[in-house]
Each structure stands twice: as C-alpha cells, then as structure tokens.
N, C-alpha and C positions, 0 to 999 in steps of 0.2 A: 662573744654575739657577733663581733664584726667576721671573724676568721669563719665560724657557721655559716656565715651569709656568702663569704667569699667561696667556700667550698662549696657550697649548693648552687651556685650562682657560675661558677666554671664548671660545676657535672651538667648543670642544663645548658649550657651551651657548647659543650660539646658533642651532647644527645642531639641538638637541633643542628648542630654540624655535619652528624655524621647522618640523621634525615634529611639534609639538603644534598650531601654528596651522594647519598644513596640515591635520590630522586632524579637528580642529573645524571647518574649513572645511567639509569633504566631508559633514559630518552636517546641516551646515544647510539649512531650506527652500531651495527654486531660485528662489522668490519673495518679496517680503517683505511683509506682513501688519501691521497694527496696529489697537489697541485691545483691549480687553479680552478678546473670546474667541479673538484672534490671540496674547495673550499666553502662555495656557493651550495653547492649539496648539503654536505655535511650540515649548514646554518640551517637550511632548509626544513633538513629531516629532524633534528631539534625541536623547531618549532611547530613544525605540524605533530610528533608526536605530542607534546604537550598538549595539542589541543585536540587531541584523538580524530588528525584529520589525513592521516599517510594515505589511505588510500584513494581520498578526493582528490590532493596534492599530486599524487602519481598518476589518476587520472588525466587531470588538468595538466600537467607539463609534458603528458603523451599527446594531446590531441594540440598543444600548442606546436610540439617538435613535427607532428605530422603537418600541419599549416603551412610549417615552413619549407617541409619539402612538396607541399603541394600547390601552394597559392605562390607565383610569382612576385605577387604584391608584396605580401606579407614578407616574403625571403628579402626581397630589396628595401624594406624598412628595416628590417634588424640588420642588415649588412651596412645601410647608408652612412658612411661615415661623418658627412656633409650637415647632417642635422645636429644643431646644439644640443649638449646633453640635458639641459632643462626643459627645451622642446618636444626632445624624445621621451623623457620620462613623464611627461604631461601627456601625451600624443598615447604612450601604451597606458598610462592610468585610465584614460578617455575610454580607450578600446577596450580594455578586459574590466573596468567597474564594473558591478553587480553581474559579472561573467564566472568571476571564478573568486573562490575562495582570498581572504585578507593576506594570506601567507604568501600563496601565487603572485599576488598582485606585488604585493612588498618584494617578491624575489626579482619580478622583472624591473619594476621602477628602479632596484638598488644598481640592477645590471645596467640598464638604460646611463643613470646617474654618475657611474663608474664607464662609461663606454664602452660595456663588454654585453650587449643585449647582442649582438651576432653571436655571443656564446651559449645563447640559450638552450639552443637543440642537443647541444653536450653538456650539460649541465643538467638536463633532461633526462639523458642517456644514462649520467655519473647517478643519478636520482633513483633509477629503475634498476643498477646493479646495486645498492644500499637496500632496496626493497626486495630485492631478490635473494639478497642474503639473508634478509629479516626472515622469510618465508623459507629458510633453507633450500633455494632453487638452485641449480649449478647446471650452468652452460656448459656444454662439451660438442665441439667439432669435431665428427669423425670421418675420414677420408679414405676409401678403397677405389681398387680398382673396380670392382662392380657394384651394382645398386645394392642394397644391406636388406634383406629378409624383415619382418616386423618382429620375427624370432631371434633373428640375431641382434638387432637394434636394442631389444629387451634385455639379451642377456648380457651387452657392452654396458647398459644404462645400469643394471643390478650392480656388475663389477666395479663400476665408477662409484657409485652412490654405497656399498660397504667399504670402500679404501679411503673414502672421503668425510673428513668430521665432521659434523653438523649437517651432513647432508639427508634433504627430505624428498628431495625430488630431484632427476635428472632428468632437463631437457633436451635433447639430442638432434643436432643439426646433422644433416648427410650431405656430404660433398663426393662425385666419382671422379677420380682421375687414373685413368688407365696408364698413365705411365707408372707408378708405384708398381705394378705388376702384381702384387697380393699383398694380403696384411691389412693392417689397417695404420693410419696417421692419426694420433687424440691431440686434439687441442684444446685443453680446458683453461680457462683467464690466460696467463702468462706461460704457462706448464705446457709443453710439446712432448708426446711422446712417440717414437718413428718405430713401431714395429711390421713394416711394411718390408715383403720381398727384396724391392729394390734396396731398401738399406743394407738387408744383409748382405746384397751381392757385393755392393760397393764397400764392405765390412771385410767381405772375405778377398776383395781385390788386393786392400791395401794390407794386407797379410802379408810378412816378407814368406817365401818359400826357402 
C-alpha cells in the first residue's frame, strides 16, 4: 500500500511541478535581455504578466519616463543622490500611490530603496523593448542618401519582416545622410548592415590592384 501511495504521490508531484514550470514560462519575456535595467524590467514584466497588467504597466512606465524628460522637478528628484533611500522610497510612494498599479509602484519603491531611481527611464525603455518583442514588433533605422518614398519604406519593411524570425510588424525610422552617396544602411538592434555606395567605394579602394 505504501509503495502504491508513494508512486501516486510522486506522479502527482511531478505533474504539479510541470504545471508550475509551464505557468512560470508562460509569463517570461519572449527575449532575454541582460544587465541592470533588464533585471528590473524582467521582474516587472513577469509580475505584470501574472496580474494581466502588461499593457497598463507599459503605459504607466512610458508616462513616468516622459515626465522625467519634460519635468525638470521630477527629473531632479529622480537624480538627487542627497535624499536618503528610505525617504526617497516614501516620497515616490506618496507621489504615485493611487495613480499607478501596485506593480509599477513596487518597481519605483524598489528602485528608490536600492538608490537606483535615477535608472527609471532606462528601465522603462527596456520594458518597452520586451513589450515590442512580445507583439512581434521590430524597430529598424534606415539611413539613406535621399529621403525614402513610402513605397521604398514599405518594400524595405517587407524584406526585413520576411527575414526576421517571429516579426509581425516592422517599424521604420528613417534618417538622411548624403555622405553615404547612395544605397542604404540598416540598423536593427545590435545588427548593422551597410549597403551604401560609400561602403562599396571604400571596399573597392581597399582591394589590391
């Protein structure tokens, strides 16, 4: 009887562990980012996902990052190293309580308690990257010698989408740099592709005759 009980208990525990692991995995970001800002952003993403508040938290963090850019007073508060950690944590809690979700509030008070509140805008930007990855959005910067037409932008976006795994939408940001002479340069995350005429000329110039 004990043997039967032991086997059934072990099986039940294994099933529970599998369900637990599967549930945890379903809330993880779809891309792995590393570093200080990613550590806070990843933890906030998981908490927001479990609470079903990803979009809400994304909007709240974007709003706080915007305030840090537009409000010198708020930016000064975030950057001020002279305010003791506990006091800063209490102040940010008082400022945001009832205005943001508990998850965003917890992030801000945790950052303040760790003397990292100045990093809030960067954490917000990292969280935005996680959300874009979740939606299958890819940011691409296209540098060209002349302004791109809408047709050219669409063609480039389609080419990037077809060659990028899990991409559902490509968001093009265009820059003009006459010095590249012709062609384009493409920046996608950490990847840089130089298809400019300038690059080709430099390559030919380096070729031994």
